[in-house]
C-alpha positions as CSV (number, residue, x, y, z in Angstrom):
1,M,201.2,-81.7,49.5
2,W,200.5,-82.0,45.8
3,Q,199.5,-79.7,43.0
4,I,196.6,-79.5,40.6
5,L,196.7,-77.7,37.3
6,K,193.3,-76.9,35.8
7,N,192.4,-75.2,32.6
8,R,190.5,-72.0,33.4
9,Q,186.8,-72.5,32.7
10,S,184.9,-69.7,30.9
11,R,182.7,-69.1,33.9
12,L,185.7,-67.9,35.9
13,T,186.8,-64.4,35.4
14,C,190.6,-64.4,35.9
15,D,192.3,-62.5,33.1
16,K,195.9,-63.0,34.4
17,T,196.5,-66.5,33.1
18,D,195.0,-69.4,31.2
19,Y,195.7,-71.7,34.1
20,I,195.3,-71.6,37.9
21,I,197.8,-73.5,40.0
22,F,196.9,-74.5,43.6
23,T,199.0,-76.2,46.2
24,V,196.5,-78.4,48.1
25,I,196.4,-78.0,51.8
26,K,193.9,-79.8,54.0
27,M,190.8,-77.7,54.7
28,L,189.7,-77.8,58.4
29,I,185.9,-78.5,58.1
30,K,184.0,-79.1,61.3
31,G,180.4,-79.2,60.0
32,F,178.4,-80.1,56.9
33,Q,174.7,-79.5,56.4
34,K,173.6,-81.4,53.3
35,L,170.5,-79.3,52.6
36,T,169.5,-75.7,53.4
37,L,166.8,-73.4,52.0
38,L,167.9,-70.5,54.3
39,D,171.7,-70.1,54.1
40,F,172.0,-69.1,50.5
41,P,169.2,-66.6,49.3
42,G,167.4,-67.9,46.3
43,R,169.2,-71.2,46.2
44,T,168.7,-74.8,47.3
45,A,172.1,-75.4,48.9
46,C,174.3,-77.2,51.3
47,T,176.4,-75.5,54.0
48,V,180.1,-76.1,54.8
49,F,181.3,-75.0,58.3
50,T,185.0,-74.3,58.6
51,A,186.9,-74.4,61.9
52,G,188.5,-71.4,63.7
53,C,188.0,-67.7,63.9
54,N,190.1,-64.7,64.8
55,F,187.1,-63.1,66.6
56,R,185.7,-64.1,69.9
57,C,182.2,-62.7,69.7
58,P,180.5,-63.5,73.1
59,F,177.2,-64.2,71.3
60,C,178.7,-66.4,68.5
61,H,176.0,-69.0,67.5
62,N,178.8,-71.4,66.2
63,A,181.0,-71.0,69.2
64,L,182.2,-74.7,69.1
65,L,183.7,-74.0,65.7
66,V,185.8,-71.4,67.4
67,T,186.7,-73.0,70.7
68,E,186.7,-76.7,70.1
69,K,190.3,-78.1,69.8
70,D,189.8,-81.7,68.7
71,D,191.1,-83.1,65.4
72,A,187.8,-84.5,64.1
73,Y,187.3,-83.0,60.7
74,Y,185.2,-83.8,57.6
75,D,187.1,-85.2,54.7
76,E,186.7,-83.1,51.6
77,S,186.0,-86.1,49.5
78,E,182.7,-86.7,51.4
79,I,181.6,-83.2,50.5
80,F,182.6,-83.4,46.8
81,E,181.0,-86.8,46.5
82,H,177.8,-85.4,47.9
83,L,177.9,-82.5,45.5
84,E,178.5,-84.8,42.6
85,R,175.5,-87.0,43.6
86,R,173.1,-84.0,44.2
87,K,173.8,-82.0,41.0
88,N,170.1,-82.3,40.0
89,V,168.9,-81.2,43.4
90,L,171.3,-78.6,44.7
91,D,172.4,-75.4,42.9
92,G,174.5,-73.7,45.6
93,V,177.0,-74.1,48.4
94,A,177.4,-71.8,51.3
95,V,180.8,-71.7,53.0
96,T,180.7,-70.3,56.5
97,G,182.4,-70.7,59.8
98,G,184.1,-69.8,62.0
99,E,185.9,-67.5,59.6
100,P,186.5,-69.3,56.2
101,L,189.2,-66.8,55.1
102,L,191.5,-68.2,57.9
103,Q,191.7,-71.4,55.8
104,K,195.0,-71.6,53.9
105,D,193.4,-73.4,51.0
106,I,190.1,-71.6,50.8
107,E,190.7,-70.3,47.2
108,R,191.3,-73.8,45.9
109,F,188.3,-75.1,47.8
110,L,185.9,-72.5,46.4
111,Y,187.4,-72.9,42.9
112,E,186.7,-76.6,42.9
113,I,183.1,-76.1,44.1
114,K,182.6,-73.4,41.4
115,D,184.2,-75.6,38.8
116,M,181.5,-78.3,39.4
117,G,178.9,-75.8,38.3
118,Y,177.6,-74.6,41.7
119,A,176.9,-71.1,42.8
120,V,179.1,-70.2,45.8
121,K,178.2,-68.1,48.8
122,L,180.9,-67.0,51.3
123,D,180.3,-65.7,54.8
124,T,183.1,-63.6,56.3
125,N,183.7,-61.1,59.2
126,G,185.6,-58.9,56.7
127,S,188.9,-58.8,58.6
128,F,190.9,-60.4,55.7
129,P,190.5,-57.9,52.8
130,E,193.5,-59.1,50.8
131,K,192.2,-62.6,50.7
132,L,188.7,-61.4,49.9
133,E,190.1,-59.3,47.1
134,G,191.9,-62.2,45.5
135,I,188.7,-64.4,45.7
136,L,186.7,-61.6,44.0
137,E,189.3,-61.2,41.3
138,L,189.2,-65.0,40.6
139,G,185.4,-64.8,40.2
140,I,184.9,-67.9,42.4
141,V,182.1,-66.6,44.6
142,D,178.6,-65.4,43.6
143,Y,177.4,-64.0,46.9
144,V,179.1,-62.6,50.0
145,A,177.5,-62.1,53.4
146,M,179.7,-59.9,55.6
147,D,179.0,-59.4,59.3
148,I,179.0,-55.9,60.7
149,K,179.5,-56.5,64.4
150,N,178.7,-53.0,65.7
151,C,179.3,-49.3,65.2
152,P,183.0,-48.4,64.9
153,E,183.6,-47.3,68.5
154,K,182.1,-50.6,69.9
155,Y,183.6,-53.0,67.3
156,G,186.4,-54.4,69.4
157,I,184.3,-55.2,72.5
158,T,181.5,-56.7,70.4
159,A,184.0,-58.9,68.4
160,G,185.8,-59.9,71.6
161,V,189.1,-58.5,70.4
162,K,190.5,-55.6,72.5
163,N,191.6,-52.5,70.5
164,F,190.5,-54.1,67.2
165,D,191.6,-52.0,64.2
166,I,188.5,-51.6,62.0
167,S,190.4,-50.6,58.9
168,P,190.4,-54.1,57.4
169,V,186.7,-54.3,57.8
170,E,186.3,-50.9,56.1
171,K,188.5,-52.1,53.2
172,S,186.3,-55.2,52.8
173,M,183.2,-53.0,52.8
174,E,184.6,-51.0,49.9
175,L,185.7,-54.1,48.0
176,L,182.2,-55.5,48.1
177,K,180.6,-52.2,47.2
178,N,182.8,-52.0,44.1
179,S,182.8,-55.7,43.2
180,G,179.7,-56.0,41.0
181,I,178.7,-59.2,42.7
182,D,175.7,-59.8,45.0
183,Y,176.4,-59.1,48.7
184,E,174.8,-58.3,52.0
185,F,175.8,-56.8,55.3
186,R,174.2,-58.1,58.4
187,T,174.2,-57.5,62.1
188,T,173.3,-60.0,64.9
189,V,171.5,-57.9,67.6
190,T,172.0,-58.5,71.3
191,K,170.7,-56.7,74.3
192,N,174.2,-56.9,75.8
193,F,176.0,-55.0,73.0
194,H,173.5,-53.1,70.8
195,T,171.3,-50.1,71.2
196,E,169.0,-48.3,68.8
197,E,171.7,-45.6,68.5
198,D,174.3,-48.2,67.6
199,I,172.2,-49.6,64.8
200,E,171.6,-46.1,63.4
201,K,175.4,-45.5,63.4
202,I,176.0,-48.8,61.6
203,A,173.5,-47.9,58.9
204,R,175.1,-44.5,58.5
205,W,178.5,-46.2,58.2
206,I,177.3,-48.6,55.4
207,E,175.1,-46.1,53.7
208,G,174.7,-47.0,50.0
209,T,174.7,-50.8,50.5
210,P,171.8,-52.6,48.7
211,R,171.1,-55.1,51.4
212,Y,171.3,-54.9,55.2
213,F,169.8,-57.4,57.5
214,L,169.2,-57.2,61.3
215,Q,168.9,-60.6,62.9
216,N,168.0,-61.1,66.5
217,F,170.3,-63.2,68.7
218,E,169.1,-66.7,69.4
219,N,170.7,-68.8,72.1
220,T,172.0,-72.0,70.6
221,G,173.3,-73.2,74.0
222,N,177.0,-73.2,72.9
223,L,178.1,-69.6,73.6
224,I,181.3,-68.0,74.6
225,D,179.3,-65.8,77.0
226,K,176.2,-67.6,78.3
227,N,174.8,-64.2,79.6
228,C,174.0,-63.0,76.1
229,C,170.4,-62.5,75.1
230,G,168.3,-61.0,72.3
231,V,166.0,-58.0,72.3
232,S,162.2,-57.8,72.0
233,R,160.3,-57.7,68.7
234,D,159.3,-54.1,69.3
235,E,163.0,-53.2,69.9
236,M,163.9,-54.9,66.6
237,R,161.3,-53.0,64.7
238,E,162.6,-49.7,66.2
239,M,166.1,-50.6,65.3
240,L,165.0,-51.4,61.7
241,S,163.3,-48.0,61.6
242,R,166.6,-46.3,62.6
243,A,168.5,-48.3,60.0
244,K,166.1,-47.4,57.2
245,K,167.1,-43.7,57.6
246,F,170.4,-44.6,55.8
247,V,169.7,-48.0,54.2
248,P,166.1,-47.8,52.9
249,N,166.1,-51.5,51.9
250,A,167.1,-52.7,55.3
251,E,165.1,-55.7,56.6
252,L,164.6,-57.9,59.6
253,R,165.6,-61.6,59.2
254,G,164.1,-64.4,61.2
255,L,161.5,-62.3,63.0
């Protein structure tokens, strides 16, 4: 391991020190999409997929990032070299997973991307509020997308974690609501785990959020539970109608 010492750039908002010191630990990166117009709203971006997750959502669309145990990872240098070459084309980087906040070096990784002049989007399941809070304080993300798996009473079964304590998720919700940065909450809808009543309960739970998206489950072929399936378009529209009672700006994504 080695250390980097970098002068704080004006675009970063850390008031505690004029310098940020990171101990460099290898990021576990399992996927790299060099161009996306979908993953980062309003940005021409690339997407980095980190390995591992503390959830086992049966319908996870990136299940191989969670279950695959091989040691084949992307080298960070490949990603940073691509970002250097594409500065005139790309203006954002989306970091997703898996669960990126499991990575021991996620703060340093996000800092380096931000330090290159890119906008940074972070996807998270919201179960690591302390890490999220530190990242928000450093000012190294511009947009956060947080998954809301289900209503509180069905959270554990939907996330694949028995007796899951939702308090970290609730803390992450409050951090984002008070952060001043752009963020969204989103729910992937499956026939197996979600009813119209569940969606209404979620919307009541997150009332006051500016952006809430419902996205229908799509079978990628690499699932933890191959019996998962989506719902009809009519059911999605009814779920949206229920959500709008509490989040008027709620939208469907990908329909």
